[in-house]
C-alpha positions as CSV (number, residue, x, y, z in Angstrom):
1,M,47.0,212.2,27.9
2,K,43.5,211.4,29.1
3,T,42.0,212.3,25.7
4,Y,44.1,209.6,24.1
5,N,42.9,207.1,26.7
6,Y,39.3,207.9,25.9
7,I,40.0,207.8,22.2
8,L,41.6,204.3,22.6
9,L,38.6,203.1,24.7
10,A,36.1,204.4,22.2
11,A,38.0,203.1,19.2
12,G,38.3,199.6,20.8
13,I,34.6,199.5,21.5
14,I,33.7,200.7,18.0
15,M,36.0,198.1,16.4
16,M,34.5,195.3,18.5
17,I,30.9,196.3,17.7
18,C,31.7,196.7,13.9
19,G,33.6,193.4,14.0
20,T,30.6,191.6,15.5
21,F,28.4,192.9,12.7
22,I,31.0,191.9,10.0
23,F,31.7,188.5,11.3
24,G,28.3,187.7,12.7
25,H,27.1,185.9,9.6
26,I,30.1,183.6,9.2
27,N,29.5,180.0,10.1
28,T,31.9,178.2,12.5
29,V,33.8,175.2,11.4
30,N,32.4,173.0,14.1
31,A,30.4,173.8,17.1
32,V,32.4,171.5,19.3
33,D,35.8,173.1,18.3
34,S,37.1,175.8,20.7
35,H,38.8,177.9,18.0
36,V,37.2,181.0,16.5
37,W,37.8,180.2,12.8
38,G,34.9,180.8,10.5
39,I,34.1,179.9,6.9
40,N,32.8,182.4,4.4
41,I,30.1,181.7,1.8
42,N,33.0,181.3,-0.6
43,G,34.6,178.6,1.6
44,V,37.5,180.8,2.7
45,K,38.6,180.4,6.4
46,S,38.7,183.7,8.2
47,F,39.6,185.0,11.7
48,P,37.6,187.9,13.3
49,W,40.6,190.3,13.4
50,P,38.5,193.5,14.0
51,I,37.1,192.0,17.2
52,F,40.5,190.8,18.4
53,A,42.2,194.1,17.4
54,G,39.3,196.1,19.1
55,F,39.8,194.2,22.3
56,V,43.6,194.9,22.2
57,V,43.0,198.6,21.6
58,F,40.4,198.7,24.4
59,M,42.7,197.0,26.8
60,L,45.5,199.5,25.9
61,G,43.2,202.3,26.7
62,V,42.4,200.7,30.0
63,I,46.0,200.2,30.9
64,F,47.0,203.7,29.8
65,Y,44.1,205.1,31.8
66,M,45.1,203.2,34.9
67,A,48.7,204.3,34.5
68,D,47.7,207.9,34.1
69,M,45.4,207.7,37.1
70,K,48.2,206.3,39.2
71,R,50.6,209.1,38.0
72,T,48.1,211.9,38.8
73,N,47.5,210.4,42.2
74,M,51.2,210.3,42.9
75,H,51.5,214.0,42.1
76,K,48.7,215.0,44.4
77,H,50.6,213.9,47.5
């Protein structure tokens, strides 16, 4: 199970880094707005899904790692 945890952690980090490079050139709608919508060169609004999905996958890896760590500690006693 630990290999899946590490795979999820690595995949989440890779997705966040790649998403930053992909969506780094998109201009925000307004600097004062708190939302993360951006506008492409073509004028199409977009949302940085790779960054969001990478964070979700990373957090799943952290949660599974913590659950596995707790399970292995319970079996040691």
